N, CA, C and O of each residue as an XYZ file, in Angstrom:
332
protein
N      67.033     57.010      5.076
C      67.169     57.857      6.233
C      68.148     58.974      5.873
O      69.261     58.723      5.411
N      67.713     60.196      6.092
C      68.578     61.327      5.783
C      68.971     62.067      7.062
O      68.600     61.670      8.167
N      69.720     63.139      6.888
C      70.240     63.900      8.034
C      69.120     64.412      8.931
O      69.238     64.366     10.156
N      68.038     64.897      8.336
C      66.919     65.412      9.131
C      66.255     64.295      9.934
O      65.842     64.512     11.073
N      66.151     63.107      9.350
C      65.595     61.964     10.086
C      66.457     61.648     11.306
O      65.939     61.389     12.392
N      67.773     61.670     11.119
C      68.692     61.369     12.219
C      68.571     62.424     13.309
O      68.557     62.090     14.493
N      68.485     63.691     12.922
C      68.336     64.769     13.904
C      67.024     64.608     14.664
O      66.997     64.746     15.887
N      65.944     64.320     13.955
C      64.648     64.137     14.601
C      64.693     62.976     15.597
O      64.194     63.097     16.716
N      65.286     61.857     15.193
C      65.383     60.708     16.090
C      66.275     61.014     17.291
O      65.995     60.571     18.406
N      67.344     61.766     17.064
C      68.220     62.151     18.173
C      67.466     63.030     19.162
O      67.637     62.898     20.374
N      66.631     63.927     18.641
C      65.835     64.771     19.526
C      64.847     63.926     20.324
O      64.651     64.155     21.518
N      64.222     62.946     19.661
C      63.289     62.060     20.360
C      63.999     61.255     21.445
O      63.416     60.973     22.492
N      65.256     60.885     21.196
C      66.039     60.125     22.169
C      66.689     61.029     23.215
O      67.406     60.556     24.097
N      66.432     62.332     23.109
C      66.960     63.332     24.035
C      68.491     63.340     24.065
O      69.108     63.390     25.130
N      69.085     63.291     22.872
C      70.538     63.395     22.756
C      70.957     64.794     23.202
O      70.156     65.726     23.132
N      72.207     64.955     23.662
C      72.645     66.278     24.144
C      72.715     67.307     23.013
O      73.124     66.996     21.894
N      72.313     68.524     23.327
C      72.338     69.631     22.371
C      73.253     70.727     22.896
O      73.473     70.848     24.101
N      73.784     71.525     21.969
C      74.433     72.762     22.381
C      73.329     73.705     22.846
O      72.288     73.807     22.197
N      73.545     74.385     23.948
C      72.497     75.235     24.492
C      72.165     76.416     23.590
O      70.995     76.767     23.432
N      73.183     77.030     22.997
C      72.923     78.257     22.236
C      72.486     77.995     20.809
O      71.615     78.698     20.297
N      73.059     77.014     20.162
C      72.757     76.809     18.744
C      71.646     75.802     18.526
O      71.028     75.799     17.461
N      71.371     74.947     19.501
C      70.351     73.925     19.335
C      70.815     72.760     18.485
O      70.022     71.871     18.173
N      72.092     72.745     18.103
C      72.605     71.663     17.257
C      73.007     70.460     18.103
O      73.424     70.598     19.253
N      72.873     69.306     17.520
C      73.267     68.088     18.215
C      74.784     68.005     18.242
O      75.440     68.254     17.230
N      75.337     67.662     19.377
C      76.783     67.513     19.481
C      77.211     66.248     18.745
O      76.495     65.246     18.749
N      78.359     66.300     18.125
C      78.935     65.139     17.433
C      77.995     64.558     16.379
O      77.824     63.342     16.300
N      77.390     65.422     15.572
C      76.436     64.964     14.564
C      77.074     63.989     13.582
O      76.421     63.037     13.153
N      78.343     64.207     13.216
C      78.983     63.293     12.274
C      79.093     61.883     12.858
O      78.901     60.896     12.148
N      79.399     61.795     14.144
C      79.483     60.486     14.790
C      78.093     59.861     14.936
O      77.937     58.646     14.814
N      77.100     60.687     15.194
C      75.730     60.206     15.300
C      75.260     59.652     13.957
O      74.604     58.611     13.907
N      75.592     60.342     12.876
C      75.217     59.856     11.537
C      75.897     58.531     11.229
O      75.268     57.629     10.676
N      77.170     58.402     11.579
C      77.886     57.146     11.349
C      77.262     56.017     12.169
O      77.102     54.901     11.673
N      76.913     56.305     13.413
C      76.274     55.307     14.269
C      74.927     54.893     13.686
O      74.606     53.705     13.641
N      74.142     55.865     13.241
C      72.830     55.576     12.657
C      72.973     54.698     11.413
O      72.167     53.792     11.197
N      73.983     54.960     10.606
C      74.210     54.149      9.406
C      74.559     52.709      9.773
O      74.104     51.771      9.119
N      75.362     52.535     10.815
C      75.710     51.181     11.263
C      74.492     50.431     11.796
O      74.307     49.248     11.511
N      73.672     51.121     12.563
C      72.464     50.496     13.101
C      71.517     50.115     11.969
O      70.963     49.016     11.961
N      71.332     51.019     11.019
C      70.446     50.743      9.887
C      70.965     49.564      9.069
O      70.185     48.710      8.646
N      72.248     49.514      8.850
C      72.842     48.417      8.094
C      72.638     47.077      8.797
O      72.295     46.080      8.163
N      72.851     47.065     10.105
C      72.666     45.838     10.882
C      71.203     45.393     10.845
O      70.920     44.199     10.745
N      70.288     46.333     10.924
C      68.863     45.995     10.888
C      68.464     45.463      9.517
O      67.688     44.512      9.424
N      68.989     46.069      8.450
C      68.696     45.565      7.102
C      69.214     44.141      6.932
O      68.533     43.295      6.352
N      70.413     43.879      7.436
C      70.980     42.534      7.312
C      70.136     41.524      8.089
O      69.902     40.413      7.613
N      69.682     41.905      9.271
C      68.825     41.009     10.057
C      67.527     40.713      9.306
O      67.063     39.573      9.298
N      66.947     41.721      8.684
C      65.718     41.520      7.899
C      65.984     40.626      6.685
O      65.191     39.738      6.372
N      67.093     40.866      6.016
C      67.437     40.059      4.839
C      67.628     38.599      5.230
O      67.207     37.707      4.493
N      68.249     38.339      6.366
C      68.438     36.957      6.827
C      67.098     36.288      7.107
O      66.904     35.122      6.765
N      66.177     37.018      7.724
C      64.847     36.456      7.971
C      64.142     36.122      6.662
O      63.489     35.085      6.545
N      64.279     37.003      5.687
C      63.669     36.738      4.382
C      64.307     35.530      3.708
O      63.610     34.744      3.068
N      65.606     35.373      3.840
C      66.253     34.205      3.250
C      65.768     32.914      3.896
O      65.591     31.906      3.212
N      65.554     32.937      5.207
C      65.000     31.770      5.892
C      63.588     31.480      5.377
O      63.229     30.324      5.152
N      62.796     32.528      5.195
C      61.445     32.355      4.661
C      61.489     31.841      3.228
O      60.663     31.018      2.833
N      62.443     32.320      2.459
C      62.588     31.862      1.080
C      62.905     30.373      1.039
O      62.370     29.639      0.208
N      63.764     29.940      1.926
C      64.118     28.522      1.969
C      62.899     27.680      2.327
O      62.679     26.620      1.740
N      62.111     28.149      3.285
C      60.896     27.435      3.667
C      59.903     27.418      2.506
O      59.248     26.404      2.266
N      59.788     28.529      1.791
C      58.863     28.601      0.663
C      59.295     27.681     -0.469
O      58.460     27.140     -1.195
N      60.591     27.511     -0.613
C      61.120     26.655     -1.679
C      60.593     25.227     -1.534
O      60.362     24.540     -2.529
N      60.408     24.790     -0.297
C      59.940     23.437     -0.041
C      58.463     23.233     -0.368
O      58.044     22.110     -0.648
N      57.676     24.294     -0.337
C      56.230     24.157     -0.544
C      55.729     24.846     -1.820
O      54.538     24.786     -2.126
N      56.605     25.481     -2.545
C      56.229     26.238     -3.749
C      56.849     25.564     -4.966
O      57.961     25.910     -5.367
N      56.140     24.606     -5.556
C      56.742     23.831     -6.645
C      57.167     24.654     -7.863
O      58.122     24.293     -8.551
N      56.465     25.754     -8.130
C      56.819     26.563     -9.295
C      57.878     27.610     -8.972
O      58.483     28.171     -9.885
N      58.108     27.879     -7.714
C      59.174     28.785     -7.313
C      58.839     30.251     -7.320
O      59.724     31.079     -7.103
N      57.583     30.610     -7.563
C      57.233     32.031     -7.633
C      57.409     32.739     -6.291
O      57.978     33.828     -6.227
N      56.925     32.124     -5.239
C      57.032     32.734     -3.914
C      58.491     32.790     -3.496
O      58.951     33.810     -2.982
N      59.216     31.714     -3.709
C      60.632     31.650     -3.346
C      61.406     32.771     -4.034
O      62.210     33.455     -3.400
N      61.167     32.955     -5.316
C      61.877     33.996     -6.074
C      61.521     35.388     -5.547
O      62.399     36.240     -5.407
N      60.252     35.618     -5.258
C      59.828     36.930     -4.750
C      60.483     37.242     -3.402
O      60.946     38.360     -3.175
N      60.519     36.257     -2.518
C      61.113     36.488     -1.203
C      62.619     36.676     -1.326
O      63.185     37.569     -0.695
N      63.264     35.856     -2.121
C      64.712     35.954     -2.327
C      65.073     37.320     -2.928
O      66.048     37.946     -2.512
N      64.300     37.768     -3.889
C      64.528     39.071     -4.513
C      64.373     40.200     -3.501
O      65.110     41.185     -3.549
N      63.421     40.062     -2.588
C      63.236     41.069     -1.537
C      64.470     41.146     -0.639
O      64.917     42.239     -0.290
N      65.017     40.000     -0.266
C      66.228     39.977      0.566
C      67.384     40.652     -0.160
O      68.135     41.419      0.443
N      67.528     40.372     -1.443
C      68.597     40.998     -2.228
C      68.394     42.506     -2.314
O      69.359     43.268     -2.258
N      67.141     42.936     -2.448
C      66.840     44.372     -2.513
C      67.192     45.089     -1.226
O      67.688     46.215     -1.250
N      66.935     44.440     -0.104
C      67.284     45.035      1.191
C      68.797     45.187      1.300
O      69.285     46.225      1.746
N      69.530     44.173      0.901
C      70.999     44.260      0.962
C      71.532     45.312     -0.009
O      72.550     45.947      0.267
N      70.874     45.496     -1.107
C      71.306     46.484     -2.102
C      71.232     47.909     -1.538
O      72.005     48.778     -1.941
N      70.321     48.138     -0.625
C      70.195     49.479     -0.015
C      71.464     49.877      0.712
O      71.795     51.061      0.768
N      72.185     48.907      1.273
C      73.443     49.231      1.956
C      74.463     49.839      1.017
O      75.301     50.637      1.437
N      74.400     49.474     -0.237
C      75.368     49.988     -1.215
C      75.048     51.437     -1.597
O      75.906     52.138     -2.133
N      73.831     51.884     -1.325
C      73.423     53.219     -1.751
C      73.280     54.194     -0.590
O      72.996     55.372     -0.806
N      73.470     53.730      0.618
C      73.351     54.633      1.782
C      74.695     55.112      2.253
O      74.776     55.874      3.216
């Protein structure tokens, strides 16, 4: 998610704008809020994948599915380090 994505979503949510410039008020705070929301959503997704990985571990004797799901959860968490 980049700055333009945040601006577009803010416009869709009808966030307040400056009348003359068309800029979103408090854009820096909006970006920080968006980053927190995205981080929380990624963590929630990663937790669901970890639960699925644990369930797969019980039925996947070779571990291929378990490893794939676990790796996906780790990849989602890794995105937080780069955003």
